[in-house]
C-alpha positions in Angstrom: 97.4 112.2 140.8 96.4 108.3 140.8 98.3 106.5 137.6 94.6 106.1 136.2 93.5 109.9 135.9 97.4 110.6 134.9 97.1 107.8 132.5 93.6 109.5 131.2 94.6 113.2 131.0 98.1 112.0 128.8 95.4 109.9 126.3 93.6 113.0 126.2 96.4 115.5 125.4 97.8 112.9 123.2 94.1 112.8 121.4 93.6 116.3 121.4 97.3 116.8 119.8 96.0 114.6 116.5 92.0 116.2 116.4 92.7 119.6 116.5 94.2 119.9 113.6 93.1 117.9 111.7 89.7 119.5 112.1 91.8 122.7 110.7 92.4 120.3 107.7 88.9 118.5 107.8 88.5 120.4 103.7 91.7 118.4 102.1 90.8 115.2 100.0 92.1 113.9 96.4 90.3 112.6 93.8 91.4 109.0 94.2 89.0 109.1 97.6 86.1 109.7 95.3 87.1 106.5 93.5 86.8 104.4 96.5 83.5 106.2 97.4 81.8 105.6 93.5 82.7 101.5 94.0 81.2 102.2 97.8 78.2 103.5 96.3 77.9 101.1 93.9 78.1 98.3 96.3 75.2 99.8 98.5 73.0 99.6 95.5 73.4 96.1 94.9 75.6 96.2 91.4 78.7 95.1 93.0 82.2 95.7 93.5 82.3 97.7 90.3 83.8 101.6 89.5 80.7 101.7 86.8 77.5 100.5 87.3 77.4 99.1 84.1 80.8 98.2 83.4 82.6 94.6 85.4 84.6 94.5 88.4 88.3 95.9 88.9 90.7 96.5 91.3 90.7 99.8 91.5 91.2 100.3 95.6 94.5 99.4 96.4 93.3 98.7 100.0 91.0 95.7 99.0 87.6 95.7 101.5 88.0 99.9 102.2 85.1 100.4 100.2 83.2 97.6 101.3 83.5 99.7 105.0 82.3 102.4 103.3 79.1 100.6 101.2 76.7 101.0 104.4 77.4 104.7 104.3 77.2 105.4 100.9 73.3 105.2 99.7 73.0 108.9 99.2 76.2 108.9 96.6 79.9 108.8 96.5 79.8 112.1 98.0 78.1 110.4 101.7 80.7 107.8 100.9 83.3 110.4 101.2 81.8 112.4 103.8 81.7 108.7 106.4 85.1 107.7 105.1 86.4 111.0 106.4 84.7 110.9 110.2 86.3 107.9 110.2 89.5 108.1 109.2 89.5 111.3 112.2 88.0 109.5 114.4 90.4 106.4 113.9 93.6 108.8 114.4 92.5 110.6 117.3 92.2 107.6 119.1 95.4 105.8 118.6 97.0 109.4 118.9 95.7 108.7 122.8 97.3 105.5 122.9 100.3 106.8 121.5 100.6 109.5 123.7 99.9 106.9 126.5 103.3 105.0 125.1 105.3 108.6 125.0 104.7 108.2 128.5 106.0 104.9 129.4 109.1 105.3 127.1 111.5 106.3 130.4 111.0 108.6 133.4 112.8 111.7 131.5 110.5 114.7 131.0 112.3 115.6 127.3 110.3 112.2 126.6 107.1 114.3 125.8 109.0 117.0 123.7 108.5 114.5 120.8 104.7 114.5 121.3 105.0 118.3 119.7 105.5 116.5 116.2 102.1 115.3 116.1 99.9 118.5 116.1 102.9 120.3 113.8 102.1 117.5 111.4 99.9 118.6 108.3 100.8 115.4 106.5 99.2 113.5 109.7 96.7 115.8 110.4 95.2 116.1 106.4 95.8 112.6 105.7 93.7 111.4 108.5 90.6 113.4 107.3 91.4 113.3 103.1 88.4 110.6 103.2 91.3 107.8 101.7 92.3 104.9 103.9 95.0 106.7 105.2 93.8 107.7 108.4 92.7 104.1 109.5 96.1 102.8 108.4 97.8 105.8 110.4 95.5 104.7 113.2 96.8 100.5 112.6 100.6 102.2 112.5 100.2 104.0 115.9 98.6 101.4 117.5 101.3 98.6 116.2 103.7 100.8 118.0 101.8 101.8 120.8 100.2 98.5 122.0 103.4 96.4 122.3 105.0 99.4 124.6 101.6 99.0 126.8 101.8 95.2 127.4 100.4 94.2 124.3 102.8 93.0 122.0 101.0 90.2 119.8 98.1 93.1 119.3 100.2 95.9 117.8 101.3 93.1 115.4 97.7 92.1 114.8 97.6 96.2 114.0 101.0 95.9 111.9 99.5 93.0 109.8 96.0 94.9 109.1 97.9 98.0 108.0 100.0 96.1 105.7 97.0 94.2 104.5 95.9 97.5 103.5 98.9 98.9 102.2 101.5 96.4 100.3 104.0 98.9 101.1 103.8 98.8 104.8 104.4 95.4 105.2 108.2 95.6 105.2 107.8 98.0 108.4 105.0 95.4 109.6 107.9 92.7 110.3 110.2 94.6 111.8 107.5 96.2 114.7 106.1 93.0 115.1 109.3 91.3 115.8 110.8 94.4 117.5 107.8 94.6 119.9 109.1 90.9 121.5 111.3 92.9 123.3 109.2 96.0 123.9 107.8 95.0 127.2 110.9 94.8 129.3 112.3 97.4 127.0 109.6 100.1 128.1 109.6 99.7 131.2 106.1 97.7 132.1 107.4 95.5 134.1 105.6 92.3 134.7 102.4 93.3 132.4 103.8 90.9 130.0 101.7 90.0 126.7 98.7 89.7 128.8 98.8 93.7 130.0 96.8 92.9 133.1 97.8 92.4 137.0 98.3 89.3 139.0 100.2 86.6 138.5 102.7 86.5 135.1 101.4 84.1 132.4 103.6 81.4 131.5 106.6 82.4 129.7 107.0 81.1 126.4 110.3 80.2 124.0 111.1 83.5 122.4 111.1 81.7 119.1 107.5 80.8 119.6 106.8 84.8 120.3 108.5 85.9 117.8 107.1 83.3 115.2 103.6 84.5 116.1 104.2 87.8 115.7 104.9 87.7 111.9 102.3 85.8 111.3 100.0 88.3 112.6 102.1 90.6 110.8 102.3 89.0 107.4 99.3 86.8 107.0 96.9 89.4 106.3 99.2 90.9 103.3 99.4 87.5 101.6 95.3 86.6 102.3 94.3 89.9 100.4 97.2 89.3 97.3 96.1 85.5 97.0 92.3 87.0 96.8 93.3 89.5 94.2 95.3 86.8 92.3 92.1 84.1 92.4 89.4 87.6 91.5 91.3 89.9 89.5 94.4 87.3 88.1 97.3 89.3 89.9 98.7 89.7 93.1 99.4 92.9 93.3 96.8 96.1 93.1 96.0 97.2 89.5 97.8 100.7 90.4 100.9 99.0 90.2 100.4 97.7 86.7 99.0 101.7 86.4 101.6 103.7 88.1 105.0 101.8 87.2 107.7 102.8 89.9 110.1 104.9 89.1 113.4 104.4 91.2 114.5 108.6 90.6 111.3 110.0 91.4 111.3 107.6 94.6 114.7 108.3 95.8 113.9 112.3 95.8 110.4 111.5 97.1 111.5 109.2 100.1 114.3 111.9 100.9 111.9 115.0 101.0 109.5 113.4 103.0 112.4 112.3 105.6 113.5 116.4 105.8 110.2 117.3 106.1 107.7 115.0 108.4 109.4 114.5 111.4 112.2 111.7 111.2 114.8 114.4 111.6 114.5 114.1 114.7 115.7 110.5 115.3 119.3 111.6 113.5 121.0 110.5 116.6 124.4 108.1 116.4 125.5 108.7 119.6 121.9 107.9 121.9 121.3 105.4 119.6 124.5 103.0 121.1 122.1 103.5 124.7 118.5 102.4 123.7 117.8 99.1 124.0 116.3 96.6 121.6 112.9 97.6 121.6 113.2 101.4 120.4 116.2 100.1 118.1 113.3 98.4 116.5 111.2 100.9 115.8 114.4 103.2 114.3 114.7 100.1 112.1 111.2 99.9 111.0 111.1 103.9 109.5 114.4 103.2 108.4 112.7 100.4 106.2 109.3 101.7 105.7 111.4 104.7 103.9 113.5 102.5 101.9 110.5 101.2 100.9 108.7 103.6 99.8 111.8 104.9 97.4 111.3 101.4 95.8 108.0 101.7 95.1 108.7 104.7 93.0 107.1 107.7 95.9 104.0 109.0 95.1 102.1 112.1 93.2 99.6 113.0 95.9 101.1 115.8 98.2 101.6 115.8 101.3 103.8 112.5 102.1 100.9 110.1 102.1 102.9 106.9 101.5 104.9 107.8 105.2 102.0 108.9 106.8 101.6 105.2 108.6 104.9 105.5 109.5 104.8 108.7 111.6 103.7 107.6 114.7 106.5 105.2 115.2 108.6 108.3 114.7 107.4 110.1 117.5 107.7 107.5 119.7 110.9 106.8 118.4 111.8 110.1 119.1 110.5 110.0 122.1 113.2 106.9 123.6 115.8 109.2 121.6 115.4 112.2 124.0 115.3 110.0 127.1 118.8 108.4 125.9 120.3 111.5 124.5 121.3 115.3 126.2 118.8 117.8 126.6 120.2 120.1 124.1 121.1 118.0 121.4 117.4 116.8 122.0 115.8 120.7 121.7 118.2 120.9 118.9 116.9 117.8 117.0 113.1 118.6 117.9 113.5 121.9 116.4 114.7 121.2 113.3 111.8 118.9 112.8 109.3 121.4 113.8 110.9 123.3 111.2 110.6 121.0 108.4 107.0 120.6 109.5 106.0 124.2 110.0 107.7 124.3 106.4 105.1 122.3 105.2 102.0 123.3 107.3 102.5 127.3 106.6 103.3 126.2 102.5 100.7 124.0 101.9 98.0 123.9 104.4 95.9 126.4 103.7 95.2 125.1 99.9 94.8 121.6 100.9 92.3 123.1 103.5 90.6 124.4 100.5 90.3 121.3 98.4 87.5 119.8 99.2 85.4 123.1 98.9 86.6 123.7 95.1 86.1 119.9 94.3 82.4 120.3 95.2 82.3 123.9 93.6 83.8 121.8 90.3 80.9 118.9 90.6 78.1 122.0 91.1 79.6 124.0 88.1 80.0 120.5 85.4 77.3 118.6 86.5 75.1 120.3 83.8 77.7 120.2 80.8 77.9 116.5 81.2 74.2 116.2 81.5 73.1 113.6 78.8 76.4 112.4 78.3 76.6 108.3 78.4 81.2 107.2 78.5 83.0 110.0 79.7 86.8 109.8 79.2 89.1 111.8 81.9 92.2 111.5 83.3 90.5 112.6 86.7 87.3 110.2 87.5 87.1 110.8 91.1 85.0 114.0 91.5 83.5 112.8 87.9 82.3 109.8 89.8 80.3 112.3 92.0 79.0 115.0 88.9 77.5 112.0 87.2 76.3 108.9 86.5 77.3 108.2 83.0 79.7 105.1 82.3 83.6 106.6 82.8 86.8 105.7 80.8 89.9 106.4 82.8 92.4 107.5 81.1 94.7 106.6 84.1 94.2 103.3 84.0 93.2 102.8 87.9 90.3 101.8 87.6 90.5 100.0 84.2 93.6 97.2 83.4 93.7 97.8 79.5 94.3 101.0 79.9 96.4 100.6 83.0 98.3 97.9 80.2 99.4 100.9 78.1 102.8 102.6 78.3 103.8 105.5 79.9 102.8 106.3 83.5 99.1 107.3 85.1 99.5 110.6 83.5 101.2 109.9 79.9 99.2 106.6 78.8 99.3 106.8 75.5 96.0 106.2 74.3 95.0 105.7 71.0 92.4 107.6 69.0 90.6 104.6 68.3 90.0 103.2 71.8 87.8 107.0 72.3 85.9 105.4 69.5 85.5 102.0 70.5 84.6 102.8 73.8 82.2 105.3 72.7 83.0 108.1 74.2 81.0 111.0 73.4 82.6 113.7 76.6 86.5 114.6 77.7 87.1 116.1 80.7 90.4 117.6 80.2 92.0 119.8 82.5 93.9 123.3 81.6 97.1 124.4 82.8 97.7 126.1 85.9 97.5 130.1 84.3 96.6 128.9 80.7 92.7 129.6 79.3 90.9 127.7 76.7 92.5 128.7 73.3 90.3 128.7 70.2 91.2 125.9 68.7 90.6 124.3 72.2 93.0 121.6 70.7 95.6 124.7 70.7 95.4 124.5 74.2 97.7 123.7 76.8 97.2 121.2 79.5 98.2 120.2 82.8 99.0 116.7 82.0 100.7 114.4 79.4 97.6 111.8 78.2 95.2 115.2 78.0 97.8 117.4 76.0 98.3 114.0 73.9 94.0 113.7 73.2 94.4 117.0 72.0 97.0 116.4 69.4 95.5 113.2 68.0 94.2 114.1 64.5 90.8 115.1 63.8 90.3 116.3 67.7 89.0 119.4 67.0 86.6 117.8 64.4 85.1 115.5 67.0 84.7 117.5 69.9 83.6 120.7 70.6 84.2 122.8 74.6 80.8 122.5 76.1 82.2 124.3 79.6 84.9 125.6 81.6 84.8 125.0 85.1 85.5 128.8 86.9 87.9 127.7 90.1 91.5 128.9 89.1 93.7 126.2 90.1 91.2 123.6 88.6 90.0 124.2 84.8 88.5 121.5 83.5 87.0 122.1 80.0 84.1 119.3 78.8 84.1 118.8 75.4 81.4 117.2 73.6 81.4 114.9 70.6 79.7 116.8 68.0 76.7 116.3 66.5 75.7 117.4 63.0 78.3 119.7 63.0 77.2 121.2 66.1 78.7 120.9 69.8 76.5 119.7 72.6 75.7 121.6 75.2 76.1 125.7 76.5 79.1 127.6 74.8 81.9 128.0 77.0 82.3 130.5 79.7 
């Protein structure tokens, strides 16, 4: 078999290992994906970068620029933008996984290296988040290329991909810098011989000083992050994304989150202290990059979204590092580590996978069920404003503060903001949408109901809430029992009676 044909087959195997599970979990999404989709829809309509059509421009999308990428597909509405985002994410991750498989093939000549590729199809986080409609699929692809391209001879191209990933996801900056710097040792360490930085045949390019290559790599990895922070500062008055203010970091939560992700997403395959000593500089750099990223995620306070979203971009580095570790360790030890890693991944897939695959369909059902109850509302307040943005064109008051700087600055976490009752009147809110706690029905009066999040419970207990708002509808999806409350007019509730 020729080298080119073999490489093609390896790349195809890697791509299929990513694509098939992504298609199986293509129904997964999260509410925040539709927040970005609404920004993209307003851009497509020529209304500018804003969440509410009649509102001001706000920094409600952490990956600055992602909404602009979706705008060409968003003229049909937020759901059209979401569909495009899902397709882009799956395509990007599938192609990058092919390159990652080639990098695994170049890790050594030992067959054990291919055991690491089993971590790709077994990863529910990689599959689900590539199809979620968030930027995560593209960022995971950039993370894969950041480690695969140096192994294939293009160290600076890998650094550029790492920088692009950090520009989209700020917590990736330490990972990007470590990968870019370590990649300067990649060509010889990964065994690509004289390909060098050019990746081609023929005469080798003139050698450049090591410090110059390192400086160029660090610039490519770090300057995109700096440029985005500077743009945010100039446009919105703060260098950090609004989400950092709305969702204040919790160190204890972050540590628990990072530990759970470490145990369940594959890095267990890297625990091989004896083999580490036999590794050259590039694989050691991959190990360091993975460790640094998990520490950064812990420092950021973790994440409330399911399936380990914040560590997904570093999981391709875990796969490549595991291939190098497998090449330096004994066969039995490698089999045990890979088996333990796969056990954690399969636990997540079995426990969460079926539910995750239904999320998108359930959200669409809620949108259709409650669209009529929201008809005529001008200002709607809710915590989950993403799906609401697809259900109504009304102005939305984001009770989490993710798209609203004034609410983001209020005390409390993003699900426990201490919303003053006067804010609802000041904003002209004529409808509330609150989520009932799972397993609980709407009580009578509705203010006695048990709601899912702190801010919703707080609003229900505000003085006069029961007199000001009355139930109009309740969604029928068992675990997404949203209650639409309309402001009373003339002592009677607007809308249909609750069912």
